[in-house]
C-alpha positions in Angstrom: 93.9 91.0 95.3 90.5 92.6 96.2 89.7 93.1 99.9 86.1 93.6 100.7 84.9 96.0 103.4 82.1 95.0 105.6 79.9 97.9 106.5 78.0 97.7 109.8 75.0 99.9 110.1 74.8 101.8 113.4 71.3 102.7 114.5 70.8 106.1 116.1 68.2 107.5 118.3 67.3 110.9 119.9 67.1 111.9 123.5 65.7 115.1 125.0 68.3 116.2 127.5 67.7 118.8 130.3 71.1 120.3 131.1 70.0 122.3 134.1 66.9 123.5 136.0 64.9 126.0 134.0 67.1 125.2 131.1 66.3 124.3 127.5 65.8 120.7 126.4 68.5 119.9 123.8 68.0 117.1 121.3 71.0 114.8 121.0 71.4 111.8 118.7 73.3 108.8 120.2 74.0 105.3 119.2 71.2 102.7 120.1 72.9 99.9 122.1 72.5 96.2 121.5 70.8 94.7 124.6 73.0 92.3 126.5 72.0 89.4 128.7 69.0 90.2 130.8 68.4 93.6 129.1 65.6 94.9 126.9 65.6 97.5 124.2 62.2 99.4 123.9 61.0 101.7 121.2 59.1 104.6 122.8 55.5 105.2 121.7 54.1 107.5 124.4 55.2 109.0 127.7 53.0 110.8 130.3 54.1 114.1 131.7 54.0 114.0 135.5 53.9 116.9 138.0 57.2 115.5 139.3 58.7 116.2 135.9 57.7 119.8 136.4 59.4 119.9 139.8 62.5 118.4 138.4 62.6 120.9 135.5 62.3 123.7 138.1 65.0 122.1 140.3 62.7 121.5 143.2 63.4 117.8 143.7 66.3 117.3 146.1 69.0 115.0 144.9 68.3 115.3 141.2 71.5 115.3 139.1 71.7 117.1 135.8 71.9 116.6 132.8 68.9 114.3 132.8 66.5 112.5 130.5 63.1 113.0 132.1 60.0 110.8 131.7 58.9 108.0 134.1 55.5 107.0 132.5 56.8 105.2 129.3 54.9 103.0 127.0 56.7 101.2 124.1 57.2 98.1 122.1 60.0 95.6 122.5 62.6 96.0 119.8 64.9 93.3 121.0 65.2 91.0 124.1 68.5 90.2 125.6 69.5 86.7 126.3 67.4 85.1 129.1 64.5 87.6 128.9 61.4 85.5 128.2 58.6 86.9 130.4 57.4 90.1 132.0 57.2 90.9 135.8 54.0 88.8 136.2 55.4 85.8 134.3 53.6 86.4 131.0 55.6 85.4 127.9 57.0 88.3 126.0 58.2 88.6 122.4 59.6 91.3 120.2 56.9 93.7 119.1 54.9 93.4 122.3 53.5 96.5 123.9 55.0 97.0 127.4 55.0 99.4 130.3 58.5 100.1 131.6 58.2 100.1 135.4 60.2 103.2 136.3 61.1 102.3 139.9 64.3 100.4 140.6 64.1 99.6 144.4 66.5 97.3 146.1 63.7 95.0 147.3 65.5 94.1 150.5 65.4 97.1 152.8 62.7 97.8 155.4 60.7 100.1 153.1 60.7 97.6 150.3 60.1 94.3 152.1 58.1 95.3 155.2 56.3 98.6 154.6 55.7 98.0 150.9 56.8 101.5 150.1 59.5 101.0 147.5 59.5 104.7 146.6 61.1 105.4 150.0 63.9 103.0 149.3 67.2 104.6 150.3 69.1 102.5 147.8 66.7 102.9 144.9 66.8 104.6 141.5 64.4 105.0 138.6 64.1 105.5 134.9 63.4 109.2 134.2 65.3 110.1 137.4 68.9 109.6 136.1 69.5 106.1 137.2 73.1 106.3 135.7 74.4 109.7 136.9 77.9 108.7 135.6 76.4 108.4 132.1 73.4 110.7 131.8 73.4 110.9 128.0 71.7 107.5 127.5 68.3 106.0 126.8 67.3 106.2 130.5 64.0 108.1 130.4 60.7 108.4 128.6 61.7 111.6 126.8 63.6 109.7 124.2 63.1 107.5 121.2 64.2 104.4 123.0 64.6 103.1 126.5 67.6 100.8 127.2 66.5 98.6 130.1 70.0 97.8 131.3 69.6 98.3 135.1 69.9 95.0 136.9 66.6 95.6 138.8 64.6 96.6 135.7 61.0 95.2 135.4 58.2 95.7 132.9 54.7 94.4 132.3 53.1 93.3 129.0 50.0 95.2 128.0 46.9 94.3 126.0 45.3 97.8 125.9 45.9 100.6 123.4 48.9 102.8 124.0 46.6 105.8 124.5 45.0 104.0 127.5 48.1 102.2 128.7 50.0 105.5 129.2 47.6 106.2 132.1 48.9 103.2 134.0 51.4 104.9 136.3 49.0 107.5 137.9 46.3 104.8 138.0 48.4 102.5 140.1 48.9 105.4 142.6 45.2 105.6 143.0 44.9 101.9 143.5 47.7 102.0 146.0 45.9 104.8 147.9 42.7 102.7 148.0 44.7 99.8 149.3 46.5 101.8 152.0 43.2 103.4 153.1 41.6 99.9 153.5 38.6 100.9 151.5 35.7 98.4 151.3 32.2 98.2 150.0 30.1 100.9 151.6 32.9 103.3 152.4 32.5 107.1 152.1 35.5 108.5 150.5 36.7 112.2 150.3 39.3 112.9 147.7 41.2 116.2 147.9 42.4 117.1 144.4 41.0 116.3 140.9 44.2 116.0 138.9 45.4 112.7 137.4 46.1 111.1 140.7 42.8 112.4 142.2 40.8 110.9 139.3 42.8 107.7 139.6 41.9 107.5 143.3 38.3 108.1 142.4 38.3 105.2 139.9 39.9 102.9 142.5 37.4 103.9 145.2 34.5 103.2 142.9 35.9 99.9 141.9 36.4 99.0 145.5 32.7 99.5 146.2 32.7 102.9 147.9 29.1 104.0 148.7 29.7 107.8 148.3 32.6 109.6 146.7 33.3 113.3 147.3 35.9 115.1 145.3 37.2 118.5 146.5 39.2 120.7 144.1 39.1 122.9 141.1 38.8 124.4 138.5 35.2 123.6 137.6 36.3 121.9 134.4 38.3 119.3 136.4 35.3 118.8 138.8 33.1 118.1 135.8 35.7 115.6 134.7 35.4 113.9 138.1 31.6 113.8 137.8 32.0 112.2 134.4 34.1 109.5 136.1 31.4 108.8 138.7 31.9 111.3 141.6 28.8 111.5 143.7 29.5 115.0 145.0 32.0 117.7 144.1 33.2 120.8 146.1 34.7 123.7 144.2 37.4 125.3 146.4 37.5 128.3 144.1 34.0 129.4 144.9 34.8 130.5 148.4 38.2 132.2 149.0 37.9 133.2 152.7 39.2 130.3 154.9 36.7 131.0 157.7 33.8 131.1 155.3 35.0 128.1 153.5 35.0 126.1 156.8 31.5 127.2 157.6 30.1 126.7 154.1 31.7 123.4 153.2 28.3 121.7 153.1 27.4 123.8 150.0 28.1 121.3 147.3 26.7 120.4 143.9 
């Protein structure tokens, strides 16, 4: 009597795991899970590198538990939708193959910070992808520095994207700039001073211009970043590297280009 053996292929994927602060990233291959009800499996395409990732690498972010899979600016395509997942966070229908942005934050949505102050990043009960949301199982697809993201946290959310991945990966810092403009109450005719010309500073500049700011002033350095700010519409820039003495800097602040 012949007995057949059914072979089940197991899909594997890699993660970049940071074992400890200032440690080496080790590449580990683990089994790609099948998404259960309410879950989503995402194939990573791109992930931004945030300054917070640097702080976590250096061990300067209190509460970080290691080992950890970093990366909280992930863009990817839907590999498989778990039962019941039919739309993104805004209600748009979603299908396998769609490009999405995995919203990293996992706030409780009920505390004072979430529901009243609209500051979910201050949520005392929150977690986030890229910040070790499952400390009891850190060797998982839980951050952007991996081939997949397994959205299996009960508070997971995502948004469907129509832009190219190269543009979409800028979404996370861009929303910070939009949030800053909203918190500042900017309106048409405002004069806006932005300190810093990194990714968040440029994002704040874009948000201010779209809000209708009359004049935008960007303070920072180096000169190459200020040129970048000018390219994005800054009306005035101040290079903090030109004057090093604090007293002289305070008296000559009007010297701009």
